[in-house]
C-alpha positions as CSV (number, residue, x, y, z in Angstrom):
1,X,-9.1,0.3,8.8
2,X,-7.0,-2.1,6.9
3,X,-7.1,-5.5,7.7
4,X,-3.7,-6.6,5.8
5,X,-1.2,-4.0,6.9
6,X,-0.6,-3.0,10.6
7,X,0.7,0.1,12.0
8,X,3.5,-1.9,13.7
9,X,4.5,-3.2,10.2
10,X,4.6,0.2,8.8
11,X,6.8,1.4,11.5
12,X,9.1,-1.5,11.0
13,X,9.0,-1.0,7.2
14,X,9.8,2.7,7.5
15,X,11.9,2.7,10.4
16,X,9.7,5.1,12.2
17,X,10.5,6.0,15.7
18,X,7.8,4.9,17.9
19,X,7.2,8.3,19.3
20,X,7.4,10.2,16.1
21,X,3.6,10.5,15.3
22,X,0.4,8.8,16.2
23,X,-0.9,5.3,15.4
24,X,-4.0,7.0,14.1
25,X,-1.9,9.1,11.8
26,X,-0.1,6.0,10.5
27,X,-3.5,4.0,10.1
28,X,-4.8,6.9,8.1
29,X,-1.7,6.6,5.7
30,X,-2.3,2.8,5.4
31,X,-6.0,3.2,4.6
32,X,-5.2,5.8,1.8
33,X,-2.5,3.5,0.5
34,X,-4.9,0.7,0.4
35,X,-7.5,2.8,-1.2
36,X,-5.1,3.9,-3.9
37,X,-4.0,0.4,-4.6
38,X,-7.7,-0.7,-5.1
39,X,-8.2,2.2,-7.6
40,X,-5.0,1.5,-9.2
41,X,-6.0,-2.2,-9.6
42,X,-9.5,-1.2,-10.5
43,X,-11.1,-3.4,-8.0
44,X,-13.8,-2.6,-5.3
45,X,-12.4,-4.9,-2.9
46,X,-9.0,-6.7,-2.5
47,X,-10.8,-9.7,-0.8
48,X,-12.4,-10.6,-4.1
49,X,-10.1,-9.3,-6.4
50,X,-8.2,-11.4,-9.0
51,X,-5.5,-11.1,-11.3
52,X,-6.1,-11.6,-15.1
53,X,-5.2,-15.3,-14.9
54,X,-7.6,-15.9,-12.0
55,X,-5.2,-15.8,-9.0
56,X,-6.9,-14.4,-5.8
57,X,-5.5,-11.3,-4.2
58,X,-6.4,-12.9,-0.9
59,X,-5.6,-16.3,-0.1
60,X,-6.5,-18.0,3.2
61,X,-7.3,-14.6,4.6
62,X,-3.7,-13.2,3.6
63,X,-3.3,-10.6,0.9
64,X,-0.6,-11.5,-1.6
65,X,2.8,-10.3,-0.3
66,X,3.4,-8.4,-3.4
67,X,0.3,-6.2,-2.8
68,X,1.2,-5.9,1.0
69,X,4.6,-4.4,-0.2
70,X,2.8,-2.1,-2.7
71,X,0.7,-0.8,0.3
72,X,3.8,-0.5,2.5
73,X,5.4,1.4,-0.1
74,X,2.7,3.9,-0.7
75,X,2.1,4.6,3.0
76,X,5.9,5.0,3.5
77,X,6.0,7.6,0.6
78,X,3.1,9.4,1.9
79,X,5.0,9.6,5.3
80,X,8.1,10.7,3.9
81,X,6.4,13.4,1.6
82,X,3.7,14.9,3.9
83,X,3.8,18.1,2.0
84,X,2.2,19.3,-1.0
85,X,5.2,20.8,-2.5
86,X,8.5,18.8,-2.8
87,X,11.8,20.3,-4.1
88,X,12.5,17.0,-5.8
89,X,10.5,15.7,-9.1
90,X,8.7,12.5,-7.8
91,X,8.2,9.6,-10.0
92,X,6.4,6.2,-9.8
93,X,8.4,3.9,-8.1
94,X,9.2,1.1,-10.7
95,X,9.3,-1.5,-8.1
96,X,5.8,-0.6,-7.2
97,X,4.9,-1.1,-11.0
98,X,6.5,-4.5,-11.1
99,X,4.7,-5.5,-7.8
100,X,1.2,-4.7,-9.0
101,X,1.4,-5.2,-12.7
102,X,0.1,-8.9,-12.5
103,X,-2.8,-7.6,-10.5
104,X,-4.0,-4.9,-12.7
105,X,-7.3,-5.5,-14.3
106,X,-7.1,-3.6,-17.4
């Protein structure tokens, strides 16, 4: 369960009607997005992760705003594209790349 992004924040970000789906399902999307972000950034734990310049990903218990936004974008995209087949070709969002590039440990 994510300690950085709440279901309420995802609902507000995605403008999801509070009756459209369960909070448990939305938390599953948030958890999957956070897990995906950890893999993308190649860190085991966001709480101990750092950018290449030594900036911590979490400061005073708060995940950097750019990484929170990245989690929200991934979770929202998962919500909007719940099916395995999409009639439109999907690409990596350039804003996601811009938000996460300083944190990628490669």
